[in-house]
C-alpha positions as CSV (number, residue, x, y, z in Angstrom):
1,M,-33.4,-51.7,94.0
2,T,-30.9,-53.9,92.2
3,T,-31.8,-56.5,89.7
4,P,-30.2,-59.8,89.5
5,S,-27.6,-60.3,86.9
6,T,-28.5,-62.5,83.8
7,F,-24.9,-63.5,83.6
8,P,-23.2,-66.3,85.5
9,S,-21.2,-65.2,88.5
10,P,-17.4,-65.4,88.3
11,R,-17.4,-68.6,90.5
12,E,-19.9,-70.3,88.0
13,V,-17.8,-69.3,85.1
14,V,-14.7,-70.8,86.7
15,R,-16.7,-74.0,87.5
16,Q,-17.6,-74.2,83.8
17,W,-14.0,-73.5,82.9
18,V,-12.8,-76.5,85.1
19,D,-15.4,-78.8,83.6
20,L,-14.4,-77.9,80.0
21,F,-10.7,-77.9,80.7
22,N,-11.2,-81.5,82.1
23,R,-12.9,-82.5,78.9
24,A,-9.9,-81.1,76.9
25,D,-12.3,-79.0,74.7
26,P,-10.5,-75.8,73.5
27,D,-13.5,-74.6,71.5
28,A,-15.8,-74.8,74.4
29,L,-13.3,-73.3,76.6
30,A,-12.6,-70.3,74.2
31,A,-16.3,-69.6,74.3
32,L,-15.9,-68.6,77.9
33,Y,-13.4,-65.8,77.0
34,H,-14.1,-62.3,75.8
35,E,-12.9,-61.6,72.2
36,K,-10.0,-59.5,73.5
37,A,-9.3,-61.6,76.6
38,V,-5.7,-62.1,77.9
39,N,-4.4,-65.3,79.4
40,H,-1.2,-64.9,81.2
41,Q,0.4,-67.9,82.7
42,V,3.2,-66.3,84.5
43,N,5.9,-68.7,83.3
44,R,5.0,-67.8,79.6
45,D,4.2,-64.7,77.6
46,P,0.6,-63.5,77.8
47,V,-1.7,-64.9,75.1
48,E,-4.1,-62.1,73.8
49,G,-7.3,-62.7,72.0
50,K,-9.9,-65.5,72.2
51,D,-8.7,-67.3,69.0
52,L,-5.2,-67.5,70.3
53,I,-6.3,-68.6,73.6
54,R,-8.2,-71.5,71.9
55,Q,-5.1,-72.3,69.9
56,M,-3.0,-72.3,73.1
57,F,-5.4,-74.9,74.7
58,A,-5.5,-77.0,71.6
59,R,-1.6,-77.3,71.6
60,E,-1.6,-78.0,75.4
61,F,-4.3,-80.7,75.2
62,A,-2.3,-82.3,72.3
63,T,0.8,-82.3,74.4
64,A,-0.2,-83.8,77.8
65,E,-3.2,-85.1,79.6
66,M,-4.2,-82.5,82.1
67,V,-6.6,-82.6,84.9
68,C,-7.7,-79.8,87.2
69,L,-9.0,-80.8,90.5
70,P,-10.4,-77.7,92.3
71,E,-9.5,-77.4,95.9
72,Q,-11.0,-73.9,96.5
73,I,-12.9,-71.3,94.4
74,F,-13.2,-67.9,95.9
75,E,-15.2,-65.0,94.5
76,E,-14.9,-61.3,95.2
77,G,-16.8,-58.9,92.9
78,E,-15.7,-59.6,89.3
79,W,-12.9,-61.8,90.3
80,A,-12.7,-65.6,91.0
81,I,-9.6,-67.4,92.3
82,L,-9.1,-71.1,91.6
83,E,-6.7,-73.1,93.8
84,W,-6.2,-76.5,92.2
85,K,-4.1,-79.6,92.0
86,D,-3.7,-82.4,89.6
87,P,-3.6,-86.3,90.0
88,L,0.2,-86.2,89.7
89,G,0.6,-83.8,92.6
90,L,1.1,-80.4,90.7
91,R,-0.5,-77.5,92.4
92,G,-1.3,-74.0,91.2
93,C,-3.7,-71.2,91.3
94,G,-5.6,-69.1,88.7
95,F,-7.1,-65.6,89.0
96,F,-10.0,-64.9,86.6
97,H,-11.5,-61.5,86.0
98,V,-15.0,-62.1,84.7
99,R,-17.3,-59.3,83.3
100,D,-20.8,-60.1,81.9
101,G,-20.2,-63.8,82.1
102,R,-17.0,-63.9,80.1
103,I,-13.3,-64.1,81.2
104,V,-11.5,-60.9,80.3
105,F,-8.2,-61.7,82.0
106,Q,-6.7,-64.9,83.5
107,R,-3.4,-65.3,85.4
108,G,-2.1,-68.6,86.4
109,Y,0.7,-69.7,88.7
110,W,2.2,-73.2,88.6
111,D,5.5,-74.9,88.3
112,E,6.3,-75.6,84.6
113,L,9.4,-77.5,85.3
114,S,7.6,-79.9,87.6
115,F,4.8,-80.2,84.8
116,L,7.3,-81.1,82.2
117,R,9.2,-83.6,84.4
118,M,5.9,-85.3,85.5
119,H,4.7,-85.7,81.9
120,G,8.1,-86.8,80.5
121,L,8.2,-83.8,78.2
122,P,11.4,-82.2,77.0
123,I,12.9,-79.4,79.3
124,P,13.8,-76.4,77.2
125,A,17.6,-75.3,77.3
126,G,18.4,-72.0,78.8
């Protein structure tokens, strides 16, 4: 006989993540991550560790107003997949590996050039 988990499911964790992301709350977002978590947005180098992930979100929220509108959240075992859009038309997806109610790994796919253009931000040379 299996006992129900006392931890939120990956889908529930991603729903919490979306809510906190839309509040632009880097501290509460960081609380969803394991101490040694990795956040890898594929157009950037991976960010390793809960504190550096918090710092990444703080910088991003200070740079642009971002909104995540979930289109689909899929769950399979310890994984959840978020398909999203934003009000400006940008789309992307994120893969979240969740263990014991904490994100241990996240990978995101989105078009950074479109994001920079939509927000009127400088486009890096190179």
